[in-house]
C-alpha positions as semicolon CSV with decimal commas, in nm:
position;residue;x (nm);y (nm);z (nm)
1;M;-2,253;4,958;-3,145
2;I;-2,487;4,682;-3,024
3;P;-2,816;4,612;-3,202
4;I;-3,039;4,443;-2,946
5;G;-3,249;4,143;-3,090
6;D;-3,325;3,971;-3,399
7;A;-3,378;4,156;-3,746
8;R;-3,621;4,383;-3,749
9;A;-3,743;4,636;-4,031
10;F;-3,995;4,950;-4,060
11;K;-4,115;5,140;-4,406
12;F;-4,246;5,509;-4,439
13;E;-4,429;5,658;-4,665
14;Y;-4,413;6,001;-4,725
15;K;-4,686;6,232;-4,948
16;G;-4,510;6,346;-5,233
17;I;-4,149;6,337;-5,317
18;T;-3,946;6,418;-4,979
19;N;-3,577;6,513;-4,947
20;V;-3,571;6,452;-4,615
21;L;-3,649;6,163;-4,415
22;R;-3,798;6,207;-4,095
23;T;-3,904;5,927;-3,872
24;P;-4,015;5,926;-3,463
25;V;-3,741;5,765;-3,240
26;Q;-3,698;5,741;-2,886
27;I;-3,379;5,790;-2,673
28;I;-3,259;5,605;-2,368
29;E;-2,958;5,652;-2,179
30;A;-2,734;5,348;-2,293
31;N;-2,815;5,062;-2,080
32;D;-2,676;4,686;-2,072
33;P;-2,917;4,459;-2,302
34;A;-3,041;4,291;-2,021
35;F;-3,186;4,617;-1,869
36;Y;-3,451;4,599;-2,162
37;E;-3,511;4,197;-2,036
38;T;-3,590;4,315;-1,713
39;N;-3,811;4,636;-1,773
40;N;-4,032;4,595;-2,049
41;S;-4,260;4,912;-2,000
42;I;-4,033;5,204;-2,026
43;D;-4,187;5,551;-2,066
44;L;-3,945;5,700;-2,320
45;A;-4,000;6,029;-2,431
46;Q;-3,989;6,067;-2,855
47;F;-3,813;6,276;-3,098
48;I;-3,827;6,326;-3,486
49;A;-3,505;6,192;-3,605
50;I;-3,339;6,293;-3,983
51;W;-3,171;6,035;-4,174
52;D;-2,836;6,150;-4,281
53;T;-2,610;5,913;-4,476
54;G;-2,351;6,227;-4,530
55;A;-2,376;6,192;-4,125
56;T;-2,045;5,991;-4,032
57;H;-2,231;6,010;-3,654
58;T;-2,556;6,044;-3,476
59;C;-2,647;6,394;-3,330
60;I;-2,876;6,501;-3,032
61;T;-3,000;6,809;-2,956
62;E;-2,983;6,984;-2,619
63;E;-3,382;6,919;-2,590
64;V;-3,305;6,545;-2,571
65;V;-3,030;6,563;-2,339
66;K;-3,270;6,717;-2,052
67;K;-3,612;6,512;-2,135
68;C;-3,360;6,201;-2,095
69;K;-3,165;6,293;-1,826
70;L;-2,835;6,210;-2,028
71;H;-2,481;6,272;-1,895
72;S;-2,190;6,342;-2,120
73;T;-1,935;6,077;-2,166
74;G;-1,683;6,352;-2,219
75;I;-1,619;6,575;-2,538
76;G;-1,437;6,518;-2,876
77;K;-1,418;6,720;-3,206
78;A;-1,683;6,683;-3,478
79;S;-1,692;6,763;-3,858
80;T;-1,948;6,989;-3,993
81;P;-2,013;7,196;-4,301
82;K;-1,927;7,424;-4,089
83;G;-1,589;7,317;-3,964
84;D;-1,493;7,162;-3,679
85;M;-1,602;7,196;-3,387
86;I;-1,575;7,063;-3,016
87;V;-1,928;6,874;-2,902
88;K;-2,032;6,716;-2,606
89;K;-2,062;6,365;-2,631
90;H;-2,344;6,087;-2,490
91;L;-2,376;5,730;-2,452
92;I;-2,769;5,618;-2,586
93;D;-2,953;5,369;-2,695
94;V;-3,218;5,452;-3,013
95;V;-3,516;5,285;-3,051
96;L;-3,646;5,256;-3,381
97;P;-3,969;5,315;-3,507
98;D;-4,059;4,908;-3,504
99;N;-3,918;4,916;-3,138
100;F;-3,555;4,751;-3,204
101;I;-3,330;4,872;-2,988
102;V;-2,963;5,010;-3,121
103;G;-2,746;5,029;-2,790
104;G;-2,442;5,200;-2,717
105;V;-2,473;5,523;-3,004
106;V;-2,194;5,768;-2,895
107;A;-2,413;6,083;-2,996
108;N;-2,243;6,426;-3,092
109;L;-2,431;6,721;-2,879
110;V;-2,477;7,039;-3,155
111;K;-2,714;7,310;-3,131
112;E;-2,977;7,240;-3,372
113;I;-3,081;6,993;-3,623
114;N;-3,318;7,134;-3,883
115;G;-3,640;7,110;-3,764
116;A;-3,521;6,799;-3,580
117;Q;-3,412;6,649;-3,195
118;V;-3,260;6,355;-3,344
119;L;-2,954;6,288;-3,654
120;I;-2,927;5,944;-3,696
121;G;-2,592;5,873;-3,900
122;M;-2,406;5,614;-4,058
123;D;-2,263;5,483;-3,773
124;V;-2,628;5,344;-3,733
125;I;-2,752;5,314;-4,056
126;G;-2,421;5,127;-4,160
127;H;-2,543;4,878;-3,967
128;G;-2,847;4,797;-4,171
129;D;-2,989;4,758;-4,558
130;F;-3,146;5,143;-4,657
131;A;-3,323;5,171;-4,904
132;V;-3,540;5,497;-5,072
133;T;-3,758;5,445;-5,407
134;N;-3,966;5,720;-5,524
135;Q;-4,246;5,660;-5,773
136;G;-4,481;5,956;-5,765
137;H;-4,449;5,973;-5,341
138;T;-4,091;5,882;-5,139
139;T;-4,075;5,502;-4,990
140;F;-3,823;5,476;-4,722
141;T;-3,722;5,108;-4,553
142;F;-3,481;5,010;-4,316
143;R;-3,388;4,672;-4,183
144;I;-3,099;4,594;-3,942
145;P;-2,919;4,408;-3,885
146;S;-2,812;4,407;-4,299
147;R;-2,908;4,027;-4,402
148;T;-2,825;4,074;-4,803
149;T;-2,702;4,299;-5,046
150;I;-2,968;4,486;-5,246
151;D;-2,818;4,524;-5,606
152;F;-2,999;4,696;-5,811
153;V;-2,770;4,656;-6,130
154;E;-2,829;4,299;-6,128
155;E;-3,196;4,346;-6,096
156;T;-3,197;4,543;-6,417
157;Q;-2,961;4,290;-6,614
158;I;-3,209;4,029;-6,478
159;G;-3,488;4,202;-6,585
160;R;-3,295;4,234;-6,984
161;L;-3,227;3,868;-7,033
162;P;-3,472;3,629;-7,208
163;R;-3,800;3,522;-7,037
164;A;-3,622;3,184;-7,023
165;L;-3,236;3,267;-6,899
166;R;-3,412;3,538;-6,673
167;R;-3,634;3,287;-6,482
168;Q;-3,265;3,063;-6,461
169;A;-3,077;3,406;-6,332
170;I;-3,362;3,446;-6,083
171;R;-3,366;3,110;-5,955
172;N;-2,954;3,105;-5,894
173;R;-2,989;3,419;-5,668
174;K;-3,225;3,251;-5,481
175;K;-2,945;3,021;-5,391
């Protein structure tokens, strides 16, 4: 899988607290990165994606295959909560909400995805920085590729230091 381009990020805010992170994505059959340099106005179908840190691989439904005219690249085994199954595989590029392209994603074809057409798995999420916060409403943000370690433990410990030591710790962290 190849993130194509410089680091990009997006943020979604949901009304209230949500336990399902949904965003729009676009799908296209996998292309050489140079394809996007010469084709600036590609008309892509948009789908709803669920982001799932418990899923190893990205999955798509038959609706995506049909709308995008995708060709199967073979079959393989996929493990699900209901057990192992044999699935068709498709090589796709995923266009995230910020128009960042994650290329060469091997997607499993599944029958359904709980009110969505795409499931973004750890094969994509694992290349970036993923954070969810809940302060009366859910905020989901994602940056790819990963740029730094997000460490809530360190942040919490710095907050407990006396003011003078806290300033020094923050300066040291920025170096």
